[in-house]
N, C-alpha and C positions, 0 to 999 in steps of 0.2 A: 315033466319031461319037456325039454326044449324041442321045438319044431324047427327042423333044418329046411330052409328054402333053397330049392334047386333052381338055378337060373336057366331058363330055356335058351337053347342055342338059336342064334339069329338065322342060321342057314340050315335048311332041311337036311337030314342025313342022306336023303336020296340025291342031293345035288352037291357037286364039288364047286370050288371057286371057278374052275374053267367053264363049268356049265353056266354059272351066273354071268361070266364075261361074254359067253356066246350069246346069251339071251339079250344082254344089254347092247352088244355091238351089232346084233342082227339088222336093225333098221339102217345102219350105216353101210352094211355090206350087201344089201339086197336092193333091188329096184322097187320103187313105190308101187303100191297096189292101185287098182282102178278107183277104189273108194277114196284114197288119198288124192288122186288126180282130180276127182270131182270136187272135193272140199277145197283143194288148192285153187281150182278154177273159180269157185264161188268167192274165195278170199281175194283173188286178183280183181274180179269184177267189182267188189266193194271198194277196193283201194282205188281203182280207176274212177269210180263214181265219186269218191271223196276228193280226188284230185280235180275232177271236173267242177265240183262245188266250190273248191278253193279258187280255181281259175275264174269262175263266175264272180265270186266275191271280189277278187282283185280287179276285175274289169269294171264292175258296177260300183264298187266302193264299200266302205265299212257299214253303210246304212242297211244293207241287206241282212245283216246279223242283228239288227235292232239297236245298233250303237248310235247314240245322238246325245244331245245335252238334255238332262244331266247324266244319262247312262253312258259311262265311260268305258266299261269293260264288257258287261253282258255275258254272253255265252262263253267268251274266251276265258275269263277268270274262273267261271264255273267248271269248265272242263280241265283247266290247269290244276286247280285245287283237287279235283276228283282224282286225276291220274297221279299226282304227287302223293295223295293219300293211299292209293293202291300200292305205290312204290314203298311207302313207309310200312305198309302191312307185310310185304314180302321181307323187308329187312327185320321187322319184329319177329316174324315166325322163325327165320333163320337164326337170329341172335338168341332167342329163348332156348331153342333146341341145342345150340352150341353151349350156352352157359350151363345148362343142366346135363351136359355130356351124354345125350341120348345116342345110343349106339346105332339106332335105326334111322337116324336123321338124314343120311346122305341124299337119298332120292328126293325127299321133301325139300331139303336145302337147295338142291339143284333147281327145282321148280320155283321155289320162293325167290331165289337170287335172280333167276332169269326173268321172273315176273317183275322184279324191281327194275331191272335194266330197261326192259321194253316199256314199262310204265313211265319211267323218267324220259325216255326218248319221245314217247307220245306227248307227255306234258310239255316238253321243250318246243314242240311245234306251235303251240297256241300263242305264246308271246311273239314268235316270229310272224305268225299270221296276223296278229293284232297290230303289227307295225304299220300295216297298210301298204307302204312302199317297201316291200320285202327286199328288193334289190339293193337297198341302202342299209342292210342289217349291220354292215361293218362300221357304221357310225357309233355302234355301242362298244366298240373295241378301242382301248387306248393305244394309239400308235402315232408316230409323227405325221402331221397332216397340215394342209394349208387352210383349214377352216377356222383357225383361231387357236385356242389353248390345246395343249396336248391331251389333258385329262378330260374324260367324259363327265357327264352330269351325275355325280354319285347320289344325288337326291332322287333320281328317277327309279321307280320300281322296276321298270324294264331292265335297267342295268343290273339290279340286284337279282333279277331272275336269271340273267346270264351267269353271274357268279355262283348262285345257289345251285342251279341245275347242273352246270358243268362240273362243279366240285362233287356233288352227290353222285352224278353219273360215273365220274372217274373212280371214286372210292368203291362204288358198288361193282364196277367192272373188274377192278383189281381183286376184290374179295371173291368174286365169282370165278375169275380165271385161275387164281391160285388153288382153289379147291378142285378145279378140273384137271390140273397137271397130272396126277396119277392116272386118271381115266384116259387122258390123251395118250399117255405112255402105253397103256394097255391096248388101245386101238392101234398104235404104232407097231407094237410087237406082233399084232395079228395081221397087219397089212401085207398083202402079197404083191401089190402094185408099187413100183419104185417111186412114182410121183406122190402117191398117198403116204408112203413111208417117209419121204422127205418133209412133206407138209406137217404130218403129225409129229415127226421127230423134232421139227423146229418149234412147234407149239408146246411140246412136252418139256422143253428146256433141258433135254438130256436126262430126264428123271430115270433112275434105276432102282428106286425103292429104298434108297439110303437117306 
C-alpha cells in the first residue's frame, strides 16, 4: 500500500496572511525599544572609535598598520578578503535556496542578501584606506584629466578592486531590491502617513501583485 505524503502548510492555521504582515511590519510601525537604543548607542560608539583609528592612521601614515617593505598590504588585504568571503557566503546561501525552490526561503534570503551588501560595502573601505592619500581616490577612475593619459593603470590591483567591488555591489543590490518590491508594497498599503505612503510607493515601483 502506497504511503501518501501530506505537505505541511507553511502558515499556521491560527494565523492569516494579514497577521503575518502585521508581525513583519511591526518594527517599522512602532518606536524602538530601550534595548534597541542601548545596542544602537554601542554600535555608534564603535563606529566613532573606528573612524578615530582611521583618522590616526591617515595622520601618522601607513606604517601604524605594519605596512613597510616588503609588507605591502598587511591587515588591509586580510580584512578585504575576509569581508568579500562573507559576501560570497550570503550570495551562496540565497542562490542555493532559490535553485532548490524552497518555499520557506524568503526570510533567510533577506538576511543573506543584506549580509552580502553590507559585507561588500565594508570590504570596499579597505582598498580606500590602503591608498594612504584617500582624498586622491578619483585617480583610480578613468576620466579626462591633465595628468597624462586618459586611462588608468589596468595592471594595478587597486583598480581591479574598484571594478570587482562596484560590480559585485551593484548586482547584489539589484537582486536584493527586486525581492523586496512586494514587501515594500505591503508596507505601502499599511501606511497611514502620507509621506511614508509616498516613499514606500516609490520604492515599490507601483507593485499591485500582478
